[in-house]
TIDRENTOR-209997 format. One record per residue: x, y, z of N, C-alpha, C in turn. Coordinates in steps of 0.2 Angstrom, whole numbers, plus 5000, padded with zeros to 4 digits. Example, Ala and Ser with C-alpha at 12.3 -4.5 7.8 and 13.67 -1.06 7.14 Angstrom:
% TIDRENTOR-209997
{n.east 5066; n.north 4972; n.up 5039; ca.east 5062; ca.north 4978; ca.up 5039; c.east 5066; c.north 4984; c.up 5039}
{n.east 5064; n.north 4989; n.up 5035; ca.east 5068; ca.north 4995; ca.up 5036; c.east 5064; c.north 5000; c.up 5039}
% end
This chain:
% TIDRENTOR-209997
{n.east 5141; n.north 5906; n.up 5664; ca.east 5140; ca.north 5913; ca.up 5667; c.east 5136; c.north 5915; c.up 5671}
{n.east 5129; n.north 5912; n.up 5672; ca.east 5126; ca.north 5913; ca.up 5678; c.east 5130; c.north 5912; c.up 5685}
{n.east 5134; n.north 5906; n.up 5686; ca.east 5137; ca.north 5904; ca.up 5691; c.east 5143; c.north 5911; c.up 5693}
{n.east 5146; n.north 5913; n.up 5688; ca.east 5151; ca.north 5918; ca.up 5689; c.east 5148; c.north 5923; c.up 5692}
{n.east 5143; n.north 5926; n.up 5689; ca.east 5138; ca.north 5933; ca.up 5691; c.east 5138; c.north 5932; c.up 5699}
{n.east 5134; n.north 5925; n.up 5699; ca.east 5131; ca.north 5925; ca.up 5707; c.east 5139; c.north 5924; c.up 5713}
{n.east 5143; n.north 5922; n.up 5709; ca.east 5150; ca.north 5922; ca.up 5715; c.east 5155; c.north 5928; c.up 5714}
{n.east 5156; n.north 5930; n.up 5709; ca.east 5159; ca.north 5936; ca.up 5708; c.east 5156; c.north 5945; c.up 5708}
{n.east 5149; n.north 5944; n.up 5706; ca.east 5146; ca.north 5950; ca.up 5709; c.east 5139; c.north 5949; c.up 5711}
{n.east 5139; n.north 5947; n.up 5716; ca.east 5132; ca.north 5946; ca.up 5720; c.east 5128; c.north 5951; c.up 5720}
{n.east 5132; n.north 5957; n.up 5722; ca.east 5128; ca.north 5965; ca.up 5723; c.east 5124; c.north 5966; c.up 5718}
{n.east 5126; n.north 5965; n.up 5712; ca.east 5122; ca.north 5966; ca.up 5706; c.east 5118; c.north 5963; c.up 5703}
{n.east 5116; n.north 5957; n.up 5709; ca.east 5109; ca.north 5953; ca.up 5707; c.east 5103; c.north 5957; c.up 5710}
{n.east 5098; n.north 5957; n.up 5706; ca.east 5092; ca.north 5960; ca.up 5708; c.east 5087; c.north 5954; c.up 5709}
{n.east 5084; n.north 5952; n.up 5714; ca.east 5079; ca.north 5947; ca.up 5715; c.east 5072; c.north 5947; c.up 5711}
{n.east 5074; n.north 5948; n.up 5704; ca.east 5067; ca.north 5947; ca.up 5701; c.east 5067; c.north 5942; c.up 5695}
{n.east 5063; n.north 5941; n.up 5692; ca.east 5060; ca.north 5935; ca.up 5688; c.east 5065; c.north 5938; c.up 5680}
{n.east 5067; n.north 5944; n.up 5681; ca.east 5069; ca.north 5945; ca.up 5675; c.east 5077; c.north 5947; c.up 5674}
{n.east 5080; n.north 5948; n.up 5668; ca.east 5087; ca.north 5949; ca.up 5670; c.east 5089; c.north 5956; c.up 5669}
{n.east 5095; n.north 5958; n.up 5670; ca.east 5097; ca.north 5964; ca.up 5670; c.east 5103; c.north 5965; c.up 5666}
{n.east 5105; n.north 5971; n.up 5664; ca.east 5111; ca.north 5971; ca.up 5660; c.east 5116; c.north 5977; c.up 5664}
{n.east 5123; n.north 5975; n.up 5663; ca.east 5127; ca.north 5979; ca.up 5667; c.east 5130; c.north 5983; c.up 5661}
{n.east 5129; n.north 5989; n.up 5659; ca.east 5132; ca.north 5994; ca.up 5656; c.east 5137; c.north 5998; c.up 5659}
{n.east 5144; n.north 5998; n.up 5659; ca.east 5148; ca.north 6003; ca.up 5662; c.east 5147; c.north 6005; c.up 5669}
{n.east 5146; n.north 6000; n.up 5672; ca.east 5144; ca.north 6000; ca.up 5680; c.east 5138; c.north 6003; c.up 5682}
{n.east 5134; n.north 6004; n.up 5675; ca.east 5125; ca.north 6007; ca.up 5677; c.east 5121; c.north 6000; c.up 5676}
{n.east 5117; n.north 5998; n.up 5681; ca.east 5112; ca.north 5993; ca.up 5679; c.east 5107; c.north 5995; c.up 5677}
{n.east 5104; n.north 5992; n.up 5673; ca.east 5098; ca.north 5993; ca.up 5670; c.east 5094; c.north 5989; c.up 5671}
{n.east 5087; n.north 5991; n.up 5675; ca.east 5082; ca.north 5988; ca.up 5678; c.east 5078; c.north 5986; c.up 5673}
{n.east 5073; n.north 5981; n.up 5675; ca.east 5069; ca.north 5978; ca.up 5669; c.east 5064; c.north 5984; c.up 5668}
{n.east 5060; n.north 5982; n.up 5663; ca.east 5057; ca.north 5988; ca.up 5657; c.east 5050; c.north 5985; c.up 5660}
{n.east 5046; n.north 5992; n.up 5662; ca.east 5040; ca.north 5992; ca.up 5664; c.east 5035; c.north 5995; c.up 5658}
{n.east 5031; n.north 5992; n.up 5655; ca.east 5027; ca.north 5994; ca.up 5650; c.east 5022; c.north 5999; c.up 5652}
{n.east 5020; n.north 6006; n.up 5649; ca.east 5016; ca.north 6010; ca.up 5652; c.east 5012; c.north 6011; c.up 5644}
{n.east 5005; n.north 6011; n.up 5644; ca.east 5002; ca.north 6010; ca.up 5639; c.east 5000; c.north 6018; c.up 5636}
{n.east 5001; n.north 6023; n.up 5641; ca.east 4997; ca.north 6030; ca.up 5639; c.east 5004; c.north 6034; c.up 5637}
{n.east 5011; n.north 6031; n.up 5639; ca.east 5018; ca.north 6034; ca.up 5637; c.east 5018; c.north 6031; c.up 5632}
{n.east 5016; n.north 6024; n.up 5629; ca.east 5018; ca.north 6022; ca.up 5623; c.east 5015; c.north 6025; c.up 5617}
{n.east 5006; n.north 6026; n.up 5619; ca.east 5002; ca.north 6030; ca.up 5614; c.east 5007; c.north 6038; c.up 5613}
{n.east 5007; n.north 6040; n.up 5618; ca.east 5010; ca.north 6046; ca.up 5617; c.east 5016; c.north 6047; c.up 5613}
{n.east 5020; n.north 6043; n.up 5614; ca.east 5027; ca.north 6042; ca.up 5611; c.east 5026; c.north 6041; c.up 5603}
{n.east 5020; n.north 6036; n.up 5602; ca.east 5018; ca.north 6034; ca.up 5596; c.east 5016; c.north 6039; c.up 5590}
{n.east 5011; n.north 6044; n.up 5595; ca.east 5007; ca.north 6049; ca.up 5592; c.east 5012; c.north 6056; c.up 5590}
{n.east 5018; n.north 6055; n.up 5594; ca.east 5024; ca.north 6060; ca.up 5594; c.east 5028; c.north 6058; c.up 5588}
{n.east 5029; n.north 6051; n.up 5587; ca.east 5034; ca.north 6049; ca.up 5581; c.east 5030; c.north 6049; c.up 5576}
{n.east 5023; n.north 6049; n.up 5575; ca.east 5019; ca.north 6050; ca.up 5568; c.east 5019; c.north 6058; c.up 5566}
{n.east 5019; n.north 6062; n.up 5571; ca.east 5017; ca.north 6069; ca.up 5569; c.east 5024; c.north 6072; c.up 5567}
{n.east 5030; n.north 6071; n.up 5572; ca.east 5035; ca.north 6075; ca.up 5569; c.east 5041; c.north 6072; c.up 5565}
{n.east 5039; n.north 6066; n.up 5561; ca.east 5042; ca.north 6063; ca.up 5557; c.east 5038; c.north 6062; c.up 5550}
{n.east 5032; n.north 6065; n.up 5550; ca.east 5027; ca.north 6065; ca.up 5544; c.east 5026; c.north 6060; c.up 5541}
{n.east 5025; n.north 6055; n.up 5546; ca.east 5022; ca.north 6048; ca.up 5543; c.east 5014; c.north 6047; c.up 5541}
{n.east 5012; n.north 6043; n.up 5539; ca.east 5006; ca.north 6043; ca.up 5538; c.east 5001; c.north 6039; c.up 5544}
{n.east 4996; n.north 6041; n.up 5546; ca.east 4991; ca.north 6041; ca.up 5551; c.east 4989; c.north 6033; c.up 5552}
{n.east 4990; n.north 6029; n.up 5544; ca.east 4988; ca.north 6023; ca.up 5544; c.east 4993; c.north 6019; c.up 5545}
{n.east 4999; n.north 6021; n.up 5546; ca.east 5005; ca.north 6016; ca.up 5548; c.east 5003; c.north 6010; c.up 5553}
{n.east 4997; n.north 6011; n.up 5556; ca.east 4997; ca.north 6007; ca.up 5562; c.east 4992; c.north 6001; c.up 5560}
{n.east 4990; n.north 6003; n.up 5553; ca.east 4986; ca.north 5997; ca.up 5551; c.east 4989; c.north 5993; c.up 5547}
{n.east 4996; n.north 5994; n.up 5545; ca.east 4999; ca.north 5990; ca.up 5541; c.east 5003; c.north 5983; c.up 5546}
{n.east 5002; n.north 5977; n.up 5541; ca.east 5002; ca.north 5970; ca.up 5546; c.east 5010; c.north 5971; c.up 5549}
{n.east 5015; n.north 5973; n.up 5544; ca.east 5021; ca.north 5973; ca.up 5546; c.east 5022; c.north 5977; c.up 5553}
{n.east 5019; n.north 5981; n.up 5553; ca.east 5020; ca.north 5986; ca.up 5559; c.east 5017; c.north 5983; c.up 5566}
{n.east 5010; n.north 5980; n.up 5564; ca.east 5007; ca.north 5976; ca.up 5570; c.east 5012; c.north 5970; c.up 5573}
{n.east 5014; n.north 5968; n.up 5567; ca.east 5020; ca.north 5961; ca.up 5568; c.east 5025; c.north 5965; c.up 5573}
{n.east 5028; n.north 5971; n.up 5572; ca.east 5032; ca.north 5974; ca.up 5576; c.east 5031; c.north 5974; c.up 5583}
{n.east 5024; n.north 5977; n.up 5583; ca.east 5023; ca.north 5978; ca.up 5590; c.east 5020; c.north 5973; c.up 5595}
% end
């Protein structure tokens, strides 16, 4: 598969160490983590879905993160 991409679609290769996805002619760039955005999204998730604030203390939730 790698050989095919490099020979048939070289214009879709980005010179990073991470892979990219091609979904309907749209290249999805590598994910970059932003802690403040993640925290804000977590608080919004807790508040808008009426989850307990202690959700973050659950071992399974910490494993998920």
